[in-house]
C-alpha positions in Angstrom: -0.1 -0.1 0.1 1.6 3.3 -1.2 1.6 6.5 1.0 -0.9 8.0 -1.6 -3.4 5.0 -1.1 -3.4 5.2 2.6 -4.2 9.2 2.1 -7.1 8.1 -0.1 -8.3 5.6 2.3 -8.4 8.1 5.1 -10.4 10.6 2.7 -12.7 7.8 1.7 -13.4 6.8 5.2 -14.2 10.6 6.0 -11.3 11.4 8.2 -10.3 14.8 7.5 -7.4 14.7 9.8 -4.5 12.4 10.1 -5.1 12.5 13.9 -8.7 11.0 13.4 -7.5 8.2 11.1 -4.6 7.5 13.7 -7.1 7.3 16.3 -9.3 4.9 14.3 -6.4 2.6 13.6 -5.2 2.7 17.3 -1.8 4.0 16.3 0.5 7.0 17.4 0.0 10.0 15.2 3.6 10.2 14.5 3.6 6.7 13.2 0.6 7.5 10.9 2.2 10.5 9.8 5.3 8.5 8.6 3.1 6.2 6.8 1.1 8.8 5.0 4.2 10.9 4.2 6.1 7.8 2.9 8.6 8.2 5.5 8.1 4.7 6.9 6.6 1.6 5.2 3.4 0.5 6.7 3.5 -3.0 8.1 1.1 -5.5 6.8 -1.0 -5.3 10.0 -1.5 -1.6 9.3 -2.5 -2.5 5.8 -5.1 -5.0 7.2 -6.4 -2.7 9.7 -7.1 0.1 7.1 -8.8 -2.6 4.9 -10.9 -3.6 7.8 -11.9 -0.1 8.3 -12.9 0.3 4.7 -14.9 -3.0 4.9 -16.6 -1.9 7.9 -17.6 1.6 6.3 -19.0 -0.3 3.1 -21.2 -2.2 5.7 -22.4 1.0 7.0 -21.1 0.5 10.5 -18.0 2.6 10.7 -19.5 5.1 13.5 -20.8 2.4 15.4 -17.4 0.7 15.1 -15.3 3.8 16.1 -17.9 4.4 19.1 -17.4 0.8 20.5 -13.6 1.2 19.8 -13.5 4.3 22.2 -15.0 2.3 25.2 
């Protein structure tokens, strides 16, 4: 997954800010910024997490998932 694809996924998911995407993925904002700005390669688990969020959004349950993840 390229840095551009990561950014596109963030925008598709409706996260305006990188901080929101990092929170949704459960990673540090610094780590996420490095992925989106091509400073560090995203690990396989990060790719799977992004794909899972996209799947959950496509199922119409992203907001529900994110609210449960906060508890």
